C-alpha positions as CSV (number, residue, x, y, z in Angstrom):
1,X,-0.6,-12.0,0.8
2,X,2.2,-9.8,2.2
3,X,0.1,-6.7,1.6
4,X,-2.9,-8.2,3.3
5,X,-0.7,-8.9,6.4
6,X,0.6,-5.3,6.2
7,X,-3.0,-4.0,6.2
8,X,-3.7,-6.0,9.3
9,X,-0.7,-4.2,11.0
10,X,-1.6,-0.7,9.8
11,X,-2.6,0.4,13.3
12,X,0.5,-0.9,15.1
13,X,2.8,1.7,16.6
14,X,6.0,-0.4,16.4
15,X,6.9,-2.7,13.6
16,X,10.0,-4.7,12.5
17,X,10.4,-6.1,9.0
18,X,13.1,-8.4,7.6
19,X,14.8,-8.3,4.3
20,X,12.6,-10.8,2.5
21,X,9.4,-8.9,3.5
22,X,10.8,-5.6,2.3
23,X,11.9,-7.2,-1.0
24,X,8.4,-8.5,-1.6
25,X,7.1,-5.0,-0.8
26,X,9.5,-3.7,-3.4
27,X,8.1,-6.1,-6.0
28,X,4.6,-4.9,-5.1
29,X,5.7,-1.3,-5.4
30,X,7.2,-2.0,-8.9
31,X,3.9,-3.6,-9.9
32,X,2.0,-0.6,-8.8
33,X,0.1,-2.3,-5.9
34,X,-1.4,0.1,-3.4
35,X,0.0,0.1,0.2
36,X,-2.0,0.9,3.3
37,X,-1.2,4.0,5.3
38,X,0.5,3.0,8.5
39,X,0.2,4.5,12.0
40,X,3.6,3.2,12.9
41,X,5.8,5.5,15.1
42,X,8.8,3.2,15.3
43,X,10.0,1.1,12.3
44,X,12.9,-1.3,12.4
45,X,14.2,-2.8,9.2
46,X,16.5,-5.9,9.5
47,X,17.9,-5.7,6.0
48,X,20.9,-4.6,4.1
49,X,20.2,-1.6,1.9
50,X,20.5,-2.6,-1.7
51,X,18.6,-2.1,-5.0
52,X,16.1,-4.9,-4.1
53,X,14.8,-3.1,-1.0
54,X,14.8,0.5,-2.1
55,X,11.3,0.7,-3.7
56,X,9.7,-1.1,-0.7
57,X,11.6,1.1,1.9
58,X,10.6,4.2,0.0
59,X,6.9,3.3,0.0
60,X,7.0,2.3,3.6
61,X,8.4,5.7,4.6
62,X,6.0,7.5,2.3
63,X,3.0,5.7,3.9
64,X,4.1,6.2,7.5
65,X,3.3,9.9,8.1
66,X,3.5,9.5,12.0
67,X,7.0,7.8,11.9
68,X,9.2,9.2,14.6
69,X,12.0,6.6,14.7
70,X,13.6,4.5,12.0
71,X,16.2,1.8,12.7
72,X,18.1,0.0,9.9
73,X,20.1,-2.9,11.3
74,X,21.8,-3.9,8.0
75,X,21.5,-7.7,8.7
76,X,21.4,-10.5,6.2
77,X,19.4,-13.6,7.3
78,X,18.4,-16.3,4.9
79,X,17.6,-13.7,2.4
80,X,16.2,-14.6,-1.1
81,X,18.8,-13.9,-3.8
82,X,18.3,-10.9,-6.0
83,X,18.5,-13.1,-9.1
84,X,15.2,-14.7,-8.1
85,X,13.6,-11.2,-8.0
86,X,15.1,-10.4,-11.4
87,X,13.7,-13.7,-12.8
88,X,10.2,-12.8,-11.5
89,X,10.3,-9.4,-13.2
90,X,11.4,-11.0,-16.5
91,X,8.5,-13.5,-16.2
92,X,6.2,-10.4,-15.9
93,X,7.9,-8.9,-19.0
94,X,9.5,-6.2,-16.9
95,X,13.2,-5.1,-17.2
96,X,15.1,-5.6,-14.0
97,X,17.6,-2.9,-14.9
98,X,14.8,-0.4,-15.4
99,X,12.7,-1.5,-12.4
100,X,15.4,-1.4,-9.8
101,X,16.5,2.1,-10.9
102,X,15.5,4.7,-8.3
103,X,13.0,7.3,-9.4
104,X,15.1,9.9,-7.4
105,X,18.4,9.0,-9.0
106,X,19.8,7.0,-6.1
107,X,22.5,4.6,-7.3
108,X,24.5,1.9,-5.4
109,X,28.1,1.9,-6.4
């Protein structure tokens, strides 16, 4: 459902996404779901950068070739706990430790 909503927004020039939305995009990225190409020029992310948002942020940036401005506000709103995302991955027989590891070697200390 999140990706269907994202597809409806693909022609928007300015978008703002919260942490939960980006976390769900991260799960979609881990599962190999295709993302639409976005025409966004200004993207705001209201999320703390952590292992649970890295895959979604990475794919958003890769699929936003016209992006001119990126704002990351580093806010935490009623954000879903990472443990829930880990449980979901385990239910799908995926290893959270492996899935949240960056393909480019990025590590949070």
